[in-house]
TIVO-2410 file (N, C-alpha, C; in nm, 3 decimals):
# residues 136
REC num residu      c1      c2      c3 atome chaine
REC   1      M   0.083  -0.123  -0.013     N      A
REC   1      M  -0.005  -0.008  -0.005    CA      A
REC   1      M   0.076   0.125   0.004     C      A
REC   2      F   0.041   0.233  -0.079     N      A
REC   2      F   0.134   0.365  -0.094    CA      A
REC   2      F   0.046   0.450  -0.008     C      A
REC   3      H   0.129   0.519   0.110     N      A
REC   3      H   0.069   0.609   0.183    CA      A
REC   3      H   0.110   0.744   0.143     C      A
REC   4      V   0.002   0.819   0.119     N      A
REC   4      V   0.036   0.970   0.083    CA      A
REC   4      V   0.089   1.037   0.187     C      A
REC   5      E   0.202   1.095   0.175     N      A
REC   5      E   0.264   1.179   0.283    CA      A
REC   5      E   0.224   1.340   0.278     C      A
REC   6      H   0.343   1.396   0.321     N      A
REC   6      H   0.323   1.556   0.317    CA      A
REC   6      H   0.210   1.626   0.209     C      A
REC   7      R   0.107   1.676   0.270     N      A
REC   7      R  -0.014   1.739   0.179    CA      A
REC   7      R  -0.075   1.646   0.094     C      A
REC   8      C  -0.055   1.525   0.114     N      A
REC   8      C  -0.123   1.438   0.003    CA      A
REC   8      C  -0.108   1.456  -0.130     C      A
REC   9      A   0.019   1.529  -0.185     N      A
REC   9      A   0.039   1.541  -0.326    CA      A
REC   9      A   0.117   1.446  -0.393     C      A
REC  10      I   0.073   1.424  -0.502     N      A
REC  10      I   0.134   1.304  -0.591    CA      A
REC  10      I   0.118   1.383  -0.735     C      A
REC  11      V   0.249   1.391  -0.783     N      A
REC  11      V   0.263   1.435  -0.909    CA      A
REC  11      V   0.304   1.331  -1.024     C      A
REC  12      G   0.245   1.340  -1.126     N      A
REC  12      G   0.250   1.226  -1.213    CA      A
REC  12      G   0.153   1.128  -1.230     C      A
REC  13      V   0.140   1.041  -1.324     N      A
REC  13      V   0.042   0.946  -1.331    CA      A
REC  13      V   0.096   0.815  -1.238     C      A
REC  14      P   0.020   0.793  -1.141     N      A
REC  14      P   0.085   0.684  -1.044    CA      A
REC  14      P   0.072   0.550  -1.140     C      A
REC  15      T   0.179   0.463  -1.103     N      A
REC  15      T   0.185   0.328  -1.182    CA      A
REC  15      T   0.129   0.214  -1.074     C      A
REC  16      F   0.071   0.246  -0.968     N      A
REC  16      F   0.023   0.162  -0.880    CA      A
REC  16      F  -0.145   0.171  -0.878     C      A
REC  17      P  -0.186   0.072  -0.836     N      A
REC  17      P  -0.351   0.075  -0.839    CA      A
REC  17      P  -0.410   0.189  -0.767     C      A
REC  18      A  -0.497   0.239  -0.797     N      A
REC  18      A  -0.569   0.361  -0.727    CA      A
REC  18      A  -0.630   0.318  -0.571     C      A
REC  19      S  -0.651   0.178  -0.583     N      A
REC  19      S  -0.718   0.136  -0.455    CA      A
REC  19      S  -0.593   0.131  -0.336     C      A
REC  20      D  -0.479   0.136  -0.384     N      A
REC  20      D  -0.357   0.121  -0.289    CA      A
REC  20      D  -0.309   0.247  -0.254     C      A
REC  21      I  -0.388   0.360  -0.269     N      A
REC  21      I  -0.346   0.482  -0.197    CA      A
REC  21      I  -0.418   0.526  -0.074     C      A
REC  22      L  -0.375   0.560   0.029     N      A
REC  22      L  -0.425   0.595   0.155    CA      A
REC  22      L  -0.389   0.715   0.204     C      A
REC  23      C  -0.472   0.807   0.211     N      A
REC  23      C  -0.439   0.941   0.268    CA      A
REC  23      C  -0.441   0.909   0.433     C      A
REC  24      N  -0.394   1.027   0.503     N      A
REC  24      N  -0.408   1.016   0.659    CA      A
REC  24      N  -0.541   0.990   0.688     C      A
REC  25      C  -0.648   1.048   0.607     N      A
REC  25      C  -0.781   1.036   0.667    CA      A
REC  25      C  -0.872   0.938   0.598     C      A
REC  26      R  -0.845   0.885   0.481     N      A
REC  26      R  -0.928   0.807   0.428    CA      A
REC  26      R  -0.857   0.748   0.300     C      A
REC  27      R  -0.924   0.635   0.258     N      A
REC  27      R  -0.876   0.586   0.110    CA      A
REC  27      R  -0.917   0.661  -0.002     C      A
REC  28      V  -0.835   0.686  -0.109     N      A
REC  28      V  -0.858   0.782  -0.211    CA      A
REC  28      V  -0.877   0.706  -0.335     C      A
REC  29      D  -0.973   0.763  -0.408     N      A
REC  29      D  -0.993   0.710  -0.555    CA      A
REC  29      D  -0.936   0.830  -0.644     C      A
REC  30      I  -0.833   0.773  -0.708     N      A
REC  30      I  -0.763   0.861  -0.800    CA      A
REC  30      I  -0.794   0.866  -0.952     C      A
REC  31      S  -0.895   0.757  -0.990     N      A
REC  31      S  -0.940   0.721  -1.125    CA      A
REC  31      S  -0.973   0.860  -1.194     C      A
REC  32      A  -1.031   0.963  -1.138     N      A
REC  32      A  -1.064   1.078  -1.215    CA      A
REC  32      A  -0.956   1.150  -1.263     C      A
REC  33      F  -0.856   1.136  -1.183     N      A
REC  33      F  -0.740   1.235  -1.219    CA      A
REC  33      F  -0.630   1.172  -1.289     C      A
REC  34      K  -0.646   1.055  -1.357     N      A
REC  34      K  -0.526   0.995  -1.426    CA      A
REC  34      K  -0.502   1.065  -1.555     C      A
REC  35      S  -0.605   1.132  -1.612     N      A
REC  35      S  -0.584   1.202  -1.741    CA      A
REC  35      S  -0.492   1.326  -1.722     C      A
REC  36      S  -0.521   1.393  -1.609     N      A
REC  36      S  -0.449   1.526  -1.568    CA      A
REC  36      S  -0.305   1.518  -1.563     C      A
REC  37      G  -0.265   1.392  -1.510     N      A
REC  37      G  -0.121   1.368  -1.461    CA      A
REC  37      G  -0.082   1.425  -1.317     C      A
REC  38      S  -0.142   1.522  -1.275     N      A
REC  38      S  -0.122   1.566  -1.128    CA      A
REC  38      S  -0.249   1.574  -1.064     C      A
REC  39      F  -0.235   1.568  -0.929     N      A
REC  39      F  -0.361   1.609  -0.834    CA      A
REC  39      F  -0.317   1.622  -0.694     C      A
REC  40      L  -0.408   1.676  -0.633     N      A
REC  40      L  -0.392   1.703  -0.488    CA      A
REC  40      L  -0.518   1.644  -0.432     C      A
REC  41      V  -0.491   1.543  -0.323     N      A
REC  41      V  -0.605   1.490  -0.259    CA      A
REC  41      V  -0.654   1.578  -0.139     C      A
REC  42      K  -0.775   1.598  -0.132     N      A
REC  42      K  -0.838   1.698  -0.025    CA      A
REC  42      K  -0.883   1.615   0.081     C      A
REC  43      C  -0.888   1.643   0.191     N      A
REC  43      C  -0.945   1.590   0.311    CA      A
REC  43      C  -1.084   1.625   0.308     C      A
REC  44      S  -1.184   1.535   0.337     N      A
REC  44      S  -1.322   1.550   0.325    CA      A
REC  44      S  -1.395   1.535   0.465     C      A
REC  45      D  -1.301   1.510   0.551     N      A
REC  45      D  -1.364   1.462   0.686    CA      A
REC  45      D  -1.351   1.573   0.779     C      A
REC  46      P  -1.452   1.647   0.803     N      A
REC  46      P  -1.446   1.770   0.886    CA      A
REC  46      P  -1.397   1.751   1.026     C      A
REC  47      S  -1.419   1.646   1.095     N      A
REC  47      S  -1.377   1.611   1.217    CA      A
REC  47      S  -1.226   1.594   1.217     C      A
REC  48      R  -1.165   1.549   1.115     N      A
REC  48      R  -1.025   1.550   1.130    CA      A
REC  48      R  -0.937   1.644   1.047     C      A
REC  49      K  -0.999   1.750   1.015     N      A
REC  49      K  -0.946   1.857   0.932    CA      A
REC  49      K  -0.806   1.905   0.973     C      A
REC  50      R  -0.810   1.936   1.092     N      A
REC  50      R  -0.669   2.010   1.151    CA      A
REC  50      R  -0.562   1.895   1.175     C      A
REC  51      K  -0.595   1.768   1.160     N      A
REC  51      K  -0.514   1.661   1.198    CA      A
REC  51      K  -0.441   1.608   1.067     C      A
REC  52      C  -0.502   1.636   0.947     N      A
REC  52      C  -0.458   1.581   0.821    CA      A
REC  52      C  -0.358   1.681   0.772     C      A
REC  53      Y  -0.243   1.615   0.714     N      A
REC  53      Y  -0.155   1.690   0.647    CA      A
REC  53      Y  -0.219   1.771   0.507     C      A
REC  54      N  -0.302   1.721   0.447     N      A
REC  54      N  -0.349   1.776   0.323    CA      A
REC  54      N  -0.431   1.902   0.339     C      A
REC  55      V  -0.457   1.955   0.462     N      A
REC  55      V  -0.538   2.089   0.484    CA      A
REC  55      V  -0.425   2.173   0.515     C      A
REC  56      M  -0.445   2.291   0.428     N      A
REC  56      M  -0.345   2.421   0.454    CA      A
REC  56      M  -0.425   2.534   0.394     C      A
REC  57      M  -0.361   2.637   0.420     N      A
REC  57      M  -0.416   2.750   0.404    CA      A
REC  57      M  -0.335   2.807   0.256     C      A
REC  58      K  -0.415   2.892   0.193     N      A
REC  58      K  -0.337   2.955   0.070    CA      A
REC  58      K  -0.359   3.091   0.116     C      A
REC  59      A  -0.266   3.176   0.042     N      A
REC  59      A  -0.268   3.324   0.044    CA      A
REC  59      A  -0.276   3.380  -0.111     C      A
REC  60      H  -0.351   3.473  -0.130     N      A
REC  60      H  -0.365   3.526  -0.257    CA      A
REC  60      H  -0.290   3.673  -0.228     C      A
REC  61      V  -0.187   3.705  -0.315     N      A
REC  61      V  -0.140   3.840  -0.323    CA      A
REC  61      V  -0.138   3.920  -0.426     C      A
REC  62      W  -0.204   4.020  -0.431     N      A
REC  62      W  -0.205   4.125  -0.558    CA      A
REC  62      W  -0.106   4.210  -0.525     C      A
REC  63      V  -0.031   4.250  -0.623     N      A
REC  63      V   0.077   4.362  -0.653    CA      A
REC  63      V   0.036   4.441  -0.770     C      A
REC  64      M   0.023   4.571  -0.745     N      A
REC  64      M  -0.017   4.676  -0.838    CA      A
REC  64      M   0.067   4.776  -0.851     C      A
REC  65      P   0.098   4.853  -0.959     N      A
REC  65      P   0.189   4.970  -0.947    CA      A
REC  65      P   0.112   5.073  -0.881     C      A
REC  66      K   0.174   5.164  -0.816     N      A
REC  66      K   0.088   5.273  -0.734    CA      A
REC  66      K   0.036   5.371  -0.851     C      A
REC  67      R  -0.066   5.428  -0.801     N      A
REC  67      R  -0.152   5.524  -0.904    CA      A
REC  67      R  -0.056   5.619  -0.944     C      A
REC  68      T   0.031   5.674  -0.873     N      A
REC  68      T   0.129   5.777  -0.898    CA      A
REC  68      T   0.243   5.741  -0.995     C      A
REC  69      V   0.264   5.617  -1.035     N      A
REC  69      V   0.347   5.576  -1.112    CA      A
REC  69      V   0.291   5.532  -1.241     C      A
REC  70      L   0.360   5.581  -1.358     N      A
REC  70      L   0.324   5.538  -1.481    CA      A
REC  70      L   0.329   5.387  -1.501     C      A
REC  71      D   0.229   5.328  -1.591     N      A
REC  71      D   0.218   5.198  -1.604    CA      A
REC  71      D   0.230   5.171  -1.757     C      A
REC  72      P   0.344   5.180  -1.825     N      A
REC  72      P   0.357   5.159  -1.972    CA      A
REC  72      P   0.281   5.021  -2.032     C      A
REC  73      Q   0.313   4.925  -1.951     N      A
REC  73      Q   0.248   4.797  -1.992    CA      A
REC  73      Q   0.082   4.809  -2.009     C      A
REC  74      G   0.053   4.847  -1.902     N      A
REC  74      G  -0.121   4.890  -1.898    CA      A
REC  74      G  -0.145   4.972  -1.995     C      A
REC  75      Q  -0.086   5.085  -2.034     N      A
REC  75      Q  -0.111   5.165  -2.154    CA      A
REC  75      Q  -0.106   5.090  -2.267     C      A
REC  76      T  -0.011   5.009  -2.300     N      A
REC  76      T   0.000   4.930  -2.417    CA      A
REC  76      T  -0.118   4.845  -2.430     C      A
REC  77      I  -0.154   4.784  -2.319     N      A
REC  77      I  -0.288   4.676  -2.321    CA      A
REC  77      I  -0.402   4.765  -2.353     C      A
REC  78      Q  -0.422   4.877  -2.299     N      A
REC  78      Q  -0.537   4.955  -2.323    CA      A
REC  78      Q  -0.545   5.002  -2.468     C      A
REC  79      Y  -0.424   5.041  -2.535     N      A
REC  79      Y  -0.421   5.077  -2.667    CA      A
REC  79      Y  -0.450   4.960  -2.755     C      A
REC  80      A  -0.420   4.830  -2.718     N      A
REC  80      A  -0.433   4.753  -2.795    CA      A
REC  80      A  -0.579   4.691  -2.797     C      A
REC  81      L  -0.643   4.705  -2.684     N      A
REC  81      L  -0.792   4.684  -2.665    CA      A
REC  81      L  -0.884   4.771  -2.738     C      A
REC  82      A  -0.825   4.900  -2.736     N      A
REC  82      A  -0.900   5.000  -2.810    CA      A
REC  82      A  -0.891   4.955  -2.976     C      A
REC  83      G  -0.771   4.914  -3.006     N      A
REC  83      G  -0.762   4.887  -3.147    CA      A
REC  83      G  -0.833   4.761  -3.195     C      A
REC  84      L  -0.879   4.677  -3.061     N      A
REC  84      L  -0.942   4.550  -3.127    CA      A
REC  84      L  -1.086   4.581  -3.103     C      A
REC  85      G  -1.134   4.719  -3.068     N      A
REC  85      G  -1.284   4.724  -3.087    CA      A
REC  85      G  -1.341   4.748  -2.945     C      A
REC  86      Y  -1.243   4.747  -2.833     N      A
REC  86      Y  -1.293   4.756  -2.677    CA      A
REC  86      Y  -1.269   4.893  -2.632     C      A
REC  87      A  -1.313   4.983  -2.716     N      A
REC  87      A  -1.278   5.138  -2.678    CA      A
REC  87      A  -1.334   5.181  -2.538     C      A
REC  88      Q  -1.448   5.081  -2.490     N      A
REC  88      Q  -1.501   5.111  -2.374    CA      A
REC  88      Q  -1.395   5.109  -2.240     C      A
REC  89      V  -1.285   5.029  -2.277     N      A
REC  89      V  -1.209   4.998  -2.175    CA      A
REC  89      V  -1.113   5.143  -2.153     C      A
REC  90      K  -1.134   5.230  -2.065     N      A
REC  90      K  -1.037   5.354  -2.068    CA      A
REC  90      K  -0.909   5.349  -1.975     C      A
REC  91      D  -0.899   5.256  -1.887     N      A
REC  91      D  -0.766   5.247  -1.826    CA      A
REC  91      D  -0.738   5.099  -1.792     C      A
REC  92      V  -0.609   5.052  -1.801     N      A
REC  92      V  -0.561   4.918  -1.768    CA      A
REC  92      V  -0.451   4.936  -1.698     C      A
REC  93      R  -0.431   4.871  -1.566     N      A
REC  93      R  -0.311   4.878  -1.487    CA      A
REC  93      R  -0.270   4.735  -1.481     C      A
REC  94      Q  -0.159   4.686  -1.507     N      A
REC  94      Q  -0.104   4.553  -1.523    CA      A
REC  94      Q  -0.032   4.530  -1.381     C      A
REC  95      G  -0.067   4.431  -1.307     N      A
REC  95      G  -0.006   4.400  -1.191    CA      A
REC  95      G   0.049   4.238  -1.194     C      A
REC  96      K   0.063   4.186  -1.070     N      A
REC  96      K   0.097   4.055  -1.049    CA      A
REC  96      K   0.005   3.984  -0.946     C      A
REC  97      F  -0.023   3.858  -0.968     N      A
REC  97      F  -0.098   3.786  -0.859    CA      A
REC  97      F  -0.018   3.656  -0.835     C      A
REC  98      F   0.005   3.634  -0.700     N      A
REC  98      F   0.062   3.529  -0.638    CA      A
REC  98      F  -0.010   3.442  -0.556     C      A
REC  99      V  -0.015   3.306  -0.565     N      A
REC  99      V  -0.083   3.212  -0.492    CA      A
REC  99      V   0.036   3.151  -0.414     C      A
REC 100      L   0.038   3.155  -0.270     N      A
REC 100      L   0.118   3.090  -0.182    CA      A
REC 100      L   0.039   2.973  -0.118     C      A
REC 101      D   0.097   2.860  -0.096     N      A
REC 101      D   0.038   2.761  -0.004    CA      A
REC 101      D   0.121   2.766   0.120     C      A
REC 102      L   0.047   2.774   0.243     N      A
REC 102      L   0.095   2.794   0.360    CA      A
REC 102      L   0.058   2.693   0.448     C      A
REC 103      D   0.193   2.645   0.500     N      A
REC 103      D   0.168   2.506   0.585    CA      A
REC 103      D   0.268   2.522   0.714     C      A
REC 104      G   0.189   2.505   0.803     N      A
REC 104      G   0.258   2.504   0.958    CA      A
REC 104      G   0.242   2.630   1.017     C      A
REC 105      W   0.163   2.741   0.967     N      A
REC 105      W   0.151   2.850   1.042    CA      A
REC 105      W  -0.008   2.861   1.092     C      A
REC 106      S  -0.005   2.941   1.210     N      A
REC 106      S  -0.148   2.974   1.258    CA      A
REC 106      S  -0.207   3.098   1.163     C      A
REC 107      R  -0.322   3.122   1.170     N      A
REC 107      R  -0.388   3.229   1.100    CA      A
REC 107      R  -0.300   3.370   1.127     C      A
REC 108      D  -0.260   3.379   1.265     N      A
REC 108      D  -0.214   3.509   1.303    CA      A
REC 108      D  -0.087   3.515   1.269     C      A
REC 109      D   0.011   3.396   1.265     N      A
REC 109      D   0.134   3.387   1.217    CA      A
REC 109      D   0.123   3.424   1.060     C      A
REC 110      A   0.034   3.351   0.987     N      A
REC 110      A   0.045   3.372   0.851    CA      A
REC 110      A   0.008   3.525   0.811     C      A
REC 111      Q  -0.072   3.581   0.898     N      A
REC 111      Q  -0.085   3.749   0.865    CA      A
REC 111      Q   0.026   3.815   0.868     C      A
REC 112      R   0.117   3.787   0.987     N      A
REC 112      R   0.237   3.873   1.008    CA      A
REC 112      R   0.339   3.827   0.903     C      A
REC 113      Q   0.367   3.712   0.880     N      A
REC 113      Q   0.455   3.661   0.779    CA      A
REC 113      Q   0.439   3.713   0.645     C      A
REC 114      L   0.288   3.707   0.607     N      A
REC 114      L   0.248   3.748   0.465    CA      A
REC 114      L   0.291   3.910   0.459     C      A
REC 115      E   0.264   3.995   0.546     N      A
REC 115      E   0.306   4.122   0.566    CA      A
REC 115      E   0.434   4.137   0.521     C      A
REC 116      R   0.528   4.064   0.593     N      A
REC 116      R   0.662   4.084   0.561    CA      A
REC 116      R   0.713   4.031   0.439     C      A
REC 117      I   0.670   3.919   0.387     N      A
REC 117      I   0.697   3.847   0.266    CA      A
REC 117      I   0.647   3.968   0.143     C      A
REC 118      S   0.516   4.021   0.146     N      A
REC 118      S   0.466   4.087   0.048    CA      A
REC 118      S   0.556   4.237   0.049     C      A
REC 119      K   0.581   4.286   0.165     N      A
REC 119      K   0.665   4.407   0.167    CA      A
REC 119      K   0.813   4.393   0.117     C      A
REC 120      D   0.867   4.283   0.180     N      A
REC 120      D   1.019   4.255   0.157    CA      A
REC 120      D   1.065   4.180   0.023     C      A
REC 121      V   0.972   4.078  -0.021     N      A
REC 121      V   1.011   4.011  -0.125    CA      A
REC 121      V   0.932   4.035  -0.265     C      A
REC 122      L   0.791   4.047  -0.248     N      A
REC 122      L   0.687   4.036  -0.357    CA      A
REC 122      L   0.692   4.173  -0.436     C      A
REC 123      T   0.715   4.272  -0.351     N      A
REC 123      T   0.680   4.424  -0.405    CA      A
REC 123      T   0.823   4.515  -0.397     C      A
REC 124      N   0.808   4.610  -0.482     N      A
REC 124      N   0.912   4.715  -0.463    CA      A
REC 124      N   0.827   4.830  -0.404     C      A
REC 125      P   0.826   4.845  -0.267     N      A
REC 125      P   0.754   4.952  -0.195    CA      A
REC 125      P   0.755   5.083  -0.241     C      A
REC 126      V   0.856   5.124  -0.340     N      A
REC 126      V   0.875   5.258  -0.382    CA      A
REC 126      V   0.777   5.309  -0.486     C      A
REC 127      I   0.764   5.180  -0.576     N      A
REC 127      I   0.665   5.203  -0.682    CA      A
REC 127      I   0.527   5.117  -0.698     C      A
REC 128      E   0.528   5.015  -0.586     N      A
REC 128      E   0.433   4.909  -0.595    CA      A
REC 128      E   0.340   4.902  -0.464     C      A
REC 129      E   0.217   4.875  -0.471     N      A
REC 129      E   0.139   4.844  -0.356    CA      A
REC 129      E   0.082   4.696  -0.359     C      A
REC 130      Y   0.043   4.655  -0.249     N      A
REC 130      Y   0.004   4.514  -0.239    CA      A
REC 130      Y  -0.115   4.513  -0.141     C      A
REC 131      R  -0.196   4.386  -0.161     N      A
REC 131      R  -0.288   4.352  -0.072    CA      A
REC 131      R  -0.288   4.199  -0.075     C      A
REC 132      F  -0.333   4.142   0.036     N      A
REC 132      F  -0.334   3.996   0.042    CA      A
REC 132      F  -0.467   3.941   0.112     C      A
REC 133      E  -0.488   3.815   0.072     N      A
REC 133      E  -0.599   3.768   0.141    CA      A
REC 133      E  -0.586   3.612   0.178     C      A
REC 134      I  -0.597   3.582   0.311     N      A
REC 134      I  -0.565   3.440   0.340    CA      A
REC 134      I  -0.696   3.342   0.323     C      A
REC 135      I  -0.686   3.229   0.268     N      A
REC 135      I  -0.820   3.133   0.223    CA      A
REC 135      I  -0.776   3.012   0.326     C      A
REC 136      D  -0.869   2.988   0.404     N      A
REC 136      D  -0.865   2.853   0.475    CA      A
REC 136      D  -0.895   2.734   0.402     C      A
***
């Protein structure tokens, strides 16, 4: 039997029978995922949710240029849209979007760490601003 470890993630099409995969919480049927080549097993037992490895928080971080900073990429996109017949689009600001998988932090720790990560790593605070959202 194959035991799914950390976060119950398996990458690639498994060569062993689907019936031989055991998550920390339950037996897993992966037959629906064979065509995609990768999958993440989600824990569906709410009573064991905090004990299972495969339950973690995600964070979404949006980074945008400050309004006082010129955005030449956004302007280029806006001109292209107007040329394609979408003249109703009057302004485009191009930014970045990050999805972070958080494992091992409490919600308060995640809040503090994301503030630091966003400020120190993901943005240039002189010309960019950010916001983030933690998803359980």
